[in-house]
Steps between C-alpha positions, in 0.01 A plus 500: 500500500279271295537122513322338206492215253332723240743605224268787405560657843874500445452647152275777638791634708284599797792491740752254638377157394607146585380260230438149635483200271213276600155508653333752731606273785864546393441877510374477859797287600731770360301763691561294814875530441467879486290512816790318666724789389277764668283588202126550557178427313332793329248293306324187617649181354157368397262644245175669591291200403546125492465471123795737447708295742514228234671739257843379389645849568559676832665829591568616855630841605751525784650796685796550728272672749184355654178606328258368762503368856418136428719191493642465148632150563164374624317646200755356259496161674124474462524603135765235434286240674197602291687490169663168591155340516381616159611483141552779251326551170674386185483820297489333156369779272435742787860551615508865388172562683633356826818709471293814428268445799796455734672812361188715531441388860862582575473848346193571714678379814805714426284808444324442832826437684641824362209693652612375841871558430581131531 
């Protein structure tokens, strides 16, 4: 399942998608609800670099089975703490670019997860 605030992800029909209205922080709070219902992180809730963490769009992949041996709640808690301390870019004329970057990162993550049957 994909939890996202990016409408382009929902439109791409990449799988079951929960569209969240709001910021990337709102996305992570929704992910927290799913972790409480025994879902597990497949992708990390933060981007690969700090600059991308200011993007106004975030997509996180979850699975009903564990995909790694770490503590999902700890990882998510730290991500929420990190995002709570920063702001997000105002996309102005670059909104489509931000949505595209998030979607492309998601497609790459899904392709990698598929290799490992997650």
